[in-house]
MDAnalysis code that builds the backbone (N, CA, C; Angstrom):
import MDAnalysis as mda
import numpy as np

u = mda.Universe.empty(354, n_residues=118, atom_resindex=np.repeat(np.arange(118), 3), trajectory=True)
u.add_TopologyAttr("name", ["N", "CA", "C"] * 118)
u.add_TopologyAttr("resid", np.arange(1, 119))
u.add_TopologyAttr("resname", ["MET", "GLN", "ARG", "LEU", "TRP", "VAL", "GLY", "ALA", "GLY", "ALA", "LEU", "ALA", "GLY", "PHE", "GLY", "ALA", "VAL", "ALA", "MET", "ALA", "ALA", "PHE", "THR", "ALA", "HIS", "ALA", "SER", "LEU", "ASP", "GLU", "GLY", "ALA", "VAL", "GLY", "VAL", "LEU", "ARG", "GLU", "ALA", "VAL", "GLN", "MET", "GLN", "GLY", "TRP", "HIS", "ALA", "LEU", "ALA", "LEU", "LEU", "SER", "CYS", "GLY", "LEU", "TRP", "ALA", "GLU", "ARG", "GLY", "GLY", "ARG", "LEU", "ALA", "ASP", "ALA", "ALA", "GLY", "ALA", "ALA", "PHE", "VAL", "ILE", "GLY", "LEU", "LEU", "CYS", "PHE", "CYS", "GLY", "GLY", "VAL", "TYR", "ALA", "LEU", "VAL", "LEU", "ALA", "GLY", "ILE", "ARG", "LEU", "ALA", "GLY", "LEU", "ILE", "PRO", "THR", "GLY", "GLY", "THR", "LEU", "LEU", "MET", "LEU", "GLY", "TRP", "LEU", "LEU", "LEU", "LEU", "LEU", "SER", "ALA", "PHE", "ARG", "ARG", "ALA"])
u.atoms.positions = np.array([
    [27.083, -92.459, -12.936],
    [26.541, -92.740, -14.114],
    [26.088, -94.057, -14.382],
    [27.013, -94.847, -13.929],
    [27.192, -96.056, -14.279],
    [25.450, -96.673, -14.082],
    [24.858, -96.429, -12.958],
    [23.394, -97.087, -12.760],
    [22.663, -96.447, -13.744],
    [22.928, -95.102, -14.137],
    [22.115, -94.486, -15.241],
    [22.003, -95.088, -16.817],
    [23.364, -95.572, -16.958],
    [23.475, -96.180, -18.515],
    [22.961, -97.451, -18.205],
    [22.991, -98.346, -17.160],
    [22.520, -99.468, -17.275],
    [21.201, -99.617, -17.227],
    [20.406, -98.629, -16.113],
    [19.060, -98.615, -16.244],
    [18.467, -98.175, -17.575],
    [19.193, -97.098, -18.383],
    [18.630, -96.674, -19.578],
    [18.586, -97.739, -20.523],
    [19.752, -98.807, -20.605],
    [19.948, -99.864, -21.421],
    [18.884, -101.032, -21.219],
    [18.475, -101.334, -19.885],
    [17.761, -102.134, -19.562],
    [16.263, -101.617, -19.903],
    [15.886, -100.436, -19.923],
    [14.547, -99.936, -20.292],
    [14.510, -99.797, -21.977],
    [15.569, -99.405, -22.532],
    [15.640, -99.687, -23.844],
    [15.510, -101.073, -24.567],
    [15.869, -102.222, -23.612],
    [15.714, -103.460, -24.132],
    [14.272, -103.841, -23.775],
    [13.891, -103.720, -22.809],
    [12.596, -103.935, -22.589],
    [11.636, -103.248, -23.362],
    [11.599, -102.109, -24.092],
    [10.881, -101.326, -25.211],
    [11.327, -102.178, -26.462],
    [12.647, -102.523, -26.686],
    [12.562, -103.418, -27.684],
    [11.995, -104.559, -28.010],
    [11.913, -105.290, -26.738],
    [11.021, -106.548, -26.846],
    [9.604, -106.130, -27.099],
    [9.275, -105.186, -26.091],
    [8.007, -104.995, -26.371],
    [7.344, -104.468, -27.697],
    [8.165, -103.808, -28.439],
    [7.986, -103.311, -29.893],
    [8.104, -104.554, -30.688],
    [8.984, -105.365, -30.601],
    [8.996, -106.552, -31.446],
    [7.692, -107.408, -31.279],
    [7.283, -107.619, -29.888],
    [6.090, -108.424, -29.696],
    [4.759, -107.657, -30.488],
    [4.610, -106.179, -30.482],
    [3.706, -105.550, -31.132],
    [3.881, -105.535, -32.468],
    [5.150, -105.386, -32.907],
    [5.252, -105.589, -34.307],
    [4.808, -107.026, -34.979],
    [5.130, -107.995, -34.393],
    [4.669, -109.493, -34.651],
    [3.206, -109.510, -34.603],
    [2.587, -108.751, -33.970],
    [1.031, -109.202, -33.608],
    [0.189, -107.794, -34.327],
    [0.860, -106.898, -34.787],
    [-0.049, -105.917, -35.442],
    [-0.594, -105.969, -36.666],
    [-1.569, -105.531, -37.118],
    [-2.243, -105.676, -38.441],
    [-1.746, -104.315, -39.197],
    [-0.496, -104.506, -39.656],
    [0.218, -103.553, -40.657],
    [0.599, -104.079, -41.892],
    [0.851, -103.174, -43.017],
    [1.106, -103.883, -44.076],
    [2.661, -104.066, -44.215],
    [2.914, -104.830, -45.027],
    [4.427, -105.687, -45.140],
    [5.671, -104.345, -44.871],
    [5.330, -103.465, -45.447],
    [6.509, -102.305, -45.705],
    [6.619, -101.752, -44.251],
    [5.604, -101.520, -43.644],
    [5.481, -100.879, -42.104],
    [6.292, -101.913, -41.421],
    [5.740, -103.142, -41.291],
    [6.448, -104.127, -40.573],
    [7.942, -104.142, -40.636],
    [8.419, -104.163, -41.803],
    [9.802, -104.333, -42.303],
    [10.652, -102.713, -41.503],
    [9.897, -101.906, -41.960],
    [10.651, -100.424, -41.276],
    [10.602, -100.714, -39.554],
    [9.543, -101.040, -39.101],
    [9.700, -101.202, -37.673],
    [10.361, -102.252, -37.263],
    [10.643, -103.531, -37.565],
    [11.765, -104.328, -37.370],
    [13.267, -103.783, -37.288],
    [13.302, -102.834, -38.403],
    [14.637, -102.290, -38.467],
    [14.787, -101.329, -37.072],
    [13.740, -100.545, -36.729],
    [13.846, -99.648, -35.778],
    [13.908, -100.525, -34.430],
    [13.404, -101.621, -34.218],
    [13.334, -102.506, -33.082],
    [14.836, -103.098, -32.847],
    [15.542, -103.530, -34.174],
    [16.763, -104.273, -34.037],
    [17.654, -103.145, -33.726],
    [17.641, -101.587, -34.363],
    [18.391, -100.557, -33.636],
    [18.244, -100.527, -32.156],
    [17.066, -100.342, -31.870],
    [17.137, -100.281, -30.257],
    [17.406, -101.281, -29.580],
    [17.466, -102.473, -29.925],
    [18.078, -103.695, -29.206],
    [19.592, -103.213, -29.109],
    [19.998, -103.080, -30.120],
    [21.455, -102.974, -30.289],
    [22.063, -101.804, -29.332],
    [21.416, -100.863, -29.396],
    [21.933, -99.500, -28.620],
    [21.333, -99.948, -27.124],
    [20.373, -100.806, -26.985],
    [20.368, -101.100, -25.465],
    [21.689, -101.768, -24.887],
    [22.072, -102.632, -25.536],
    [23.325, -103.356, -25.303],
    [24.488, -102.231, -25.309],
    [24.303, -101.311, -26.259],
    [25.445, -100.204, -26.129],
    [25.390, -99.467, -24.766],
    [24.243, -99.337, -24.416],
    [24.070, -98.216, -23.024],
    [24.560, -99.247, -21.894],
    [24.341, -100.701, -21.787],
    [24.806, -101.294, -21.005],
    [26.363, -101.545, -20.696],
    [26.860, -101.358, -22.086],
    [28.408, -101.439, -21.825],
    [28.922, -100.000, -21.540],
    [28.188, -99.003, -21.796],
    [28.568, -97.510, -21.491],
    [28.485, -97.773, -19.890],
    [27.605, -98.720, -19.021],
    [27.510, -98.401, -17.662],
    [28.638, -99.202, -17.331],
    [28.939, -100.349, -17.775],
    [30.013, -101.269, -17.218],
    [31.516, -100.458, -17.571],
    [31.401, -99.747, -18.321],
    [32.810, -99.266, -18.914],
    [32.915, -97.671, -18.095],
    [31.759, -97.171, -17.776],
    [32.018, -95.670, -17.318],
    [33.000, -95.429, -16.278],
    [33.146, -96.001, -15.394],
    [34.122, -95.576, -14.446],
    [35.514, -95.589, -15.043],
    [35.863, -96.332, -16.170],
    [37.298, -96.204, -16.473],
    [37.082, -95.358, -17.590],
    [36.080, -95.356, -18.462],
    [36.183, -94.655, -19.653],
    [35.901, -92.764, -19.418],
    [35.194, -92.786, -18.263],
    [35.171, -91.296, -17.768],
    [34.097, -90.582, -18.423],
    [34.365, -89.160, -18.607],
    [33.280, -88.258, -19.227],
    [33.044, -88.689, -20.856],
    [34.044, -89.282, -21.524],
    [33.784, -89.835, -22.968],
    [32.692, -90.894, -22.938],
    [32.841, -91.867, -21.828],
    [31.808, -93.071, -22.093],
    [30.391, -92.400, -21.487],
    [30.484, -91.586, -20.580],
    [29.280, -90.828, -20.101],
    [28.664, -90.048, -21.466],
    [29.548, -89.270, -22.337],
    [28.892, -88.777, -23.425],
    [28.244, -89.404, -24.343],
    [28.974, -90.917, -24.532],
    [28.597, -91.734, -25.299],
    [27.229, -92.224, -24.831],
    [27.277, -92.426, -23.580],
    [25.690, -92.854, -23.130],
    [24.769, -91.989, -23.105],
    [24.983, -90.528, -23.267],
    [23.977, -89.796, -23.408],
    [23.661, -89.554, -24.896],
    [24.737, -89.560, -25.973],
    [24.348, -89.683, -27.252],
    [23.438, -90.944, -27.649],
    [23.642, -92.056, -26.907],
    [22.917, -93.353, -27.271],
    [21.283, -92.970, -26.883],
    [21.071, -92.308, -25.730],
    [19.755, -91.986, -25.416],
    [19.093, -91.085, -26.090],
    [19.703, -90.164, -26.539],
    [18.952, -89.012, -27.124],
    [18.939, -89.631, -28.777],
    [19.815, -90.172, -29.232],
    [19.708, -91.019, -30.388],
    [18.736, -91.817, -30.601],
    [18.650, -92.736, -29.262],
    [17.580, -93.657, -29.552],
    [16.083, -92.964, -29.426],
    [15.907, -91.927, -28.570],
    [14.818, -91.374, -28.630],
    [14.601, -90.603, -30.082],
    [15.323, -90.120, -30.533],
    [15.021, -89.497, -31.878],
    [14.788, -90.183, -32.922],
    [15.709, -91.375, -33.192],
    [15.629, -92.119, -34.156],
    [14.858, -93.261, -34.230],
    [14.575, -93.932, -33.192],
    [13.554, -95.005, -32.933],
    [12.121, -94.257, -32.525],
    [12.092, -93.145, -32.081],
    [11.081, -92.447, -31.654],
    [10.303, -91.894, -32.839],
    [11.190, -91.343, -33.727],
    [10.778, -90.566, -35.052],
    [10.159, -91.836, -35.994],
    [11.025, -92.960, -36.064],
    [10.296, -94.035, -36.849],
    [9.169, -94.511, -36.521],
    [9.062, -94.666, -34.979],
    [7.585, -95.211, -34.458],
    [6.630, -94.343, -34.727],
    [6.933, -93.159, -34.552],
    [5.844, -91.991, -34.716],
    [5.157, -91.776, -36.129],
    [6.297, -91.971, -36.960],
    [6.094, -91.928, -38.500],
    [5.111, -93.194, -38.904],
    [5.565, -94.417, -38.633],
    [4.874, -95.654, -38.954],
    [3.694, -95.609, -38.290],
    [3.670, -95.702, -36.893],
    [2.438, -95.986, -36.124],
    [1.342, -94.987, -36.037],
    [1.798, -93.616, -36.564],
    [0.719, -92.392, -36.035],
    [0.818, -91.512, -37.211],
    [1.839, -91.692, -38.179],
    [1.961, -90.885, -39.235],
    [2.327, -89.615, -38.991],
    [3.166, -89.210, -37.964],
    [3.551, -87.815, -37.680],
    [4.934, -88.065, -38.144],
    [5.240, -87.153, -38.968],
    [6.690, -86.598, -39.524],
    [7.302, -85.495, -38.758],
    [8.138, -85.979, -38.109],
    [8.837, -84.753, -37.231],
    [10.262, -84.613, -38.292],
    [10.248, -83.332, -38.885],
    [11.535, -83.138, -39.640],
    [12.938, -83.119, -39.378],
    [13.550, -83.957, -39.788],
    [14.920, -84.050, -39.238],
    [15.304, -84.909, -38.061],
    [14.236, -85.300, -37.435],
    [14.474, -86.120, -36.303],
    [15.208, -87.559, -36.395],
    [14.649, -88.344, -37.541],
    [15.474, -89.231, -37.585],
    [16.771, -89.395, -38.004],
    [17.181, -88.531, -39.133],
    [18.385, -88.516, -39.205],
    [19.378, -87.827, -38.298],
    [18.973, -87.042, -37.489],
    [19.436, -86.495, -36.325],
    [19.780, -87.610, -35.154],
    [18.646, -88.233, -34.950],
    [19.119, -89.446, -34.134],
    [19.922, -90.525, -34.760],
    [19.947, -90.669, -35.917],
    [21.000, -91.881, -36.377],
    [22.391, -90.813, -36.151],
    [22.481, -89.720, -36.508],
    [24.020, -88.964, -36.462],
    [24.438, -89.073, -34.774],
    [23.375, -88.841, -33.910],
    [23.899, -89.242, -32.552],
    [24.123, -90.613, -31.892],
    [23.475, -91.726, -32.711],
    [24.118, -92.937, -32.645],
    [25.245, -93.353, -32.920],
    [25.534, -92.806, -34.191],
    [26.893, -92.964, -34.663],
    [28.027, -92.208, -33.745],
    [27.684, -91.003, -33.432],
    [28.551, -90.375, -32.589],
    [28.635, -90.854, -31.017],
    [28.105, -91.448, -30.748],
    [27.928, -92.216, -29.591],
    [28.634, -93.264, -29.567],
    [29.111, -94.138, -30.906],
    [29.911, -95.293, -30.927],
    [31.236, -94.443, -31.050],
    [31.517, -93.386, -31.673],
    [32.705, -92.674, -31.725],
    [33.421, -92.185, -30.520],
    [32.324, -91.774, -29.616],
    [32.814, -91.340, -28.269],
    [33.195, -92.683, -27.405],
    [32.484, -93.672, -27.649],
    [32.959, -95.004, -26.887],
    [34.167, -95.455, -27.233],
    [34.680, -95.373, -28.444],
    [36.065, -95.688, -29.166],
    [36.925, -94.884, -28.495],
    [36.781, -93.394, -28.539],
    [37.485, -92.444, -27.993],
    [37.967, -92.709, -26.381],
    [36.873, -93.056, -25.634],
    [37.021, -93.426, -24.364],
    [37.864, -94.729, -23.924],
    [37.712, -95.655, -24.981],
    [38.769, -96.852, -24.647],
    [40.197, -96.421, -25.047],
    [40.624, -95.119, -25.468],
    [42.045, -94.793, -25.605],
    [42.287, -93.703, -24.863],
    [41.401, -93.129, -24.210],
    [41.780, -92.051, -23.212],
    [42.832, -92.469, -22.218],
    [43.553, -91.632, -21.777],
    [44.610, -91.686, -20.492],
    [43.975, -92.261, -19.334],
    [44.209, -93.124, -18.292],
    [43.656, -93.414, -17.222],
    [44.089, -92.422, -16.009],
])
């Protein structure tokens, strides 16, 4: 699973940089740009969290893997939902808050993995 989390983190990081570049050059109103920047920042931080899961997975066990899964699904729901809403006007009910909740759960699972018995 280590490679999966590192790969997912690298892909999320790549996507964050691409979305940051898009946001910087897109012809959008100021409010939309602000919302996109927040989502890009969230994606970048959680790309690093996924890399951490990959580096920690061997010692953190199933809890670290569960954290990685929560981060991936949370990123897809939260950032994907924000991007769909701002860029395409598509509102997917409950997707953004569900994604945010999964991201928070990922951090709690990663915390628990740090205290699990080896």
